[in-house]
ZAMARGU-4260 file (C-alpha; in steps of 0.2 Angstrom, whole numbers, plus 5000, padded with zeros to 4 digits):
<rodrens>
0) 4929/5088/4928 | 4929/5099/4911 | 4915/5093/4897 | 4923/5085/4883 | 4941/5082/4891
5) 4941/5064/4900 | 4945/5064/4917 | 4962/5055/4924 | 4958/5041/4935 | 4972/5033/4946
10) 4967/5015/4954 | 4978/5006/4966 | 4976/4990/4973 | 4983/4981/4988 | 4981/4962/4985
15) 4988/4945/4987 | 4999/4945/5002 | 5011/4932/5003 | 5019/4924/5017 | 5038/4921/5016
20) 5048/4909/5027 | 5034/4904/5036 | 5037/4898/5054 | 5054/4904/5054 | 5060/4918/5066
25) 5064/4930/5050 | 5046/4927/5040 | 5038/4941/5032 | 5023/4945/5022 | 5024/4956/5005
30) 5008/4962/4995 | 5006/4965/4978 | 5004/4983/4972 | 4993/4985/4956 | 4993/5002/4950
35) 4980/5007/4934 | 4978/5025/4927 | 4976/5035/4911 | 4985/5049/4917 | 4998/5057/4905
40) 5009/5059/4919 | 5012/5040/4918 | 5022/5031/4903 | 5016/5014/4910 | 4997/5013/4911
45) 4999/4998/4924 | 5011/4992/4934 | 5013/4980/4947 | 5026/4978/4961 | 5026/4967/4978
50) 5031/4977/4993 | 5033/4974/5012 | 5026/4983/5027 | 5044/4990/5030 | 5043/4998/5012
55) 5027/5007/5017 | 5035/5014/5032 | 5050/5021/5022 | 5035/5028/5010 | 5026/5038/5024
60) 5043/5045/5032 | 5047/5052/5015 | 5030/5059/5012 | 5032/5067/5029 | 5047/5074/5026
65) 5040/5083/5011 | 5023/5087/5015 | 5024/5102/5025 | 5009/5106/5035 | 4998/5093/5025
70) 4994/5078/5037 | 5001/5061/5031 | 4990/5047/5033 | 4994/5034/5047 | 4999/5015/5042
75) 4990/5001/5052 | 4999/4995/5067 | 5015/4985/5066 | 5013/4972/5079 | 5025/4956/5082
80) 5010/4949/5094 | 4992/4949/5089 | 4974/4943/5093 | 4967/4931/5082 | 4974/4921/5067
85) 4989/4925/5055 | 4976/4927/5041 | 4965/4939/5051 | 4980/4951/5054 | 4987/4949/5038
90) 4970/4953/5030 | 4967/4969/5041 | 4985/4975/5038 | 4981/4973/5020 | 4965/4983/5020
95) 4976/4995/5031 | 4988/4999/5019 | 4975/5001/5004 | 4967/5015/5014 | 4984/5022/5017
100) 4988/5022/4998 | 4970/5029/4994 | 4972/5043/5006
</rodrens>
């Protein structure tokens, strides 16, 4: 930080998971990704989109292609079979996606 110059901040939140086609073989969950920033690099200071887990997988692959020697954080595991309730699994995944974006 430089005195007298405001520090740029960007906040990303993974929230509001929604289950689609619940109970069917093609059910999936998407998450609201909310971004807030005061950075001059962004024209919109806030944005909000919904994304599925597979889109995080795509993002991670793209980052790996361009990262060189910089390690890319891991994603939470993908599991068709999990222990515990669906709500617990979704919350653990939401937390893991949040950590991925923060790193």
